[in-house]
N, C-alpha and C positions, 0 to 999 in steps of 0.2 A: 485457528478456531474461528468459525463463522457464527455470528449472532444475527438472528432474524427477529426484528421487532414488528409487532402487529398491535395496533390500537383500535379497539372497537368502541365507538362512541367516546373516544378519549384521544386527546392530542398528547403525544409523548414529548416531554420536556427534557431539557439538558440535565436537570437535577435527577430525574428518574433514570436517565441513561447512566449518570455517574453512580447512582445507587446500584444499578444492575451490574455495572463493570466491577465495582468493589466486591459484590457478592460472587461474581464469576471468578474473581481473582482468588478468593478463599477456596472455591471448589477446584480451581486449577491446581492449587497446592496439594490437594488430596488426590485427585484423579490423574493429574498430568495435563498436557495441552492438546491431546488428540480427541476432541469431541466437538460436535456441533450443538448449538442451542437455539431454542425458539422461545421468545418471550411474548406472551399474549396478555395485554392489559385491557380490561373492560370495565365499563361503568353501567350498572343497572340500578335504577332509582337512586337510593342513597348508599349502595354498596359498591366498593371498589374491589375488583377481583384481579388477581395476578396468577397466571399459570406459566410456569417456567419448566421447559422440557429440555433435558440434556441427553444426548445419545452417545454414550461410550460404546465400546465394542460388544458388550454382552447384554444389550437391551436398554431401553430408555429408563431414565429416572425423572419423575414428575413431581413438582412441588406446586400445590394449589393452596391459595389463601384468599380470604376476603376480610376487609376491614373498613373503617370509616374514612381513611385517606389512603392514597395509593402508595406512599412511601412505606407505611407500616405493613401494608399487604405484601409488598415486594420483600420486605425484611422477613416476614413470617414464612413466605414461600422459600426463601433461601435457607432459613433455619431447618425447614422440613427437608430440603435437598441436602443439606450438610449431613444430617443424620442418616439419610439414605446412602450418601456417598461413602461415609465412614463404614457403614454396614457392608456395602458392596466391596470396598477395598479389603476389609478384614476377612471377608468370605473368600476373596480371591487369594489372599496370602495363606489362609489356614487350610487350604485344600491339601490333602495328603498326597504326596507323589511317591510312587513305588520306585525304588532303586533297582536298576538292572543288575542281574547277577554278573559278577566279574569272571572272566575267563582266567583260570589259574595255570594255563600252559599245558595241561595234561588233557589227553583225550578221554572221553568217557569210557570206562571199562565195559567190555561186552560181557554179558552174562551168558553162561553156558546153559542152554535149555535142555532139560532131560524129559523124555516122553513120560507121560502120566501112565499109571498102572492100568493095564487093560486096553491099551490102544491097538495092540496087534491082535491078530486072530488067535494066536496061540495062548495069550494070557487073558483074553476077554472072558468075562463071566456071563453065562447064559442068562437071559432075561425071560421070566415067565409072564405071559400075558394072561390075565384072568378075565373071564367073561362073566358078567353079572346078569342075572335075569332082569327082564324089564317089566 
């Protein structure tokens, strides 16, 4: 699993990295270990924004959050990602799969086709074509 960190107007500290790693550990328990993730942390005026994107095999999961400090923004983003991951996982499990028909060892019985009534010239019923005035 690869994690790509990006800080926009923000220096990423070791405390934030630990917080991100613990959040990813929770999601790793749900989805498994085969996904890449991008973490974008930004500061705009007094808002701290966290955007965490995880790419499992069937499309990305994105968690966005903003708060007064960066740790709470990261935690909110991971809460949002957890709900998405659980929904993704249950949807994957609850898909109905159709069972293939088992072969019972016998070949399919061939049906004897009988010609329909009126197919030969001797038994055909004459058709009268009417002409209507126009």
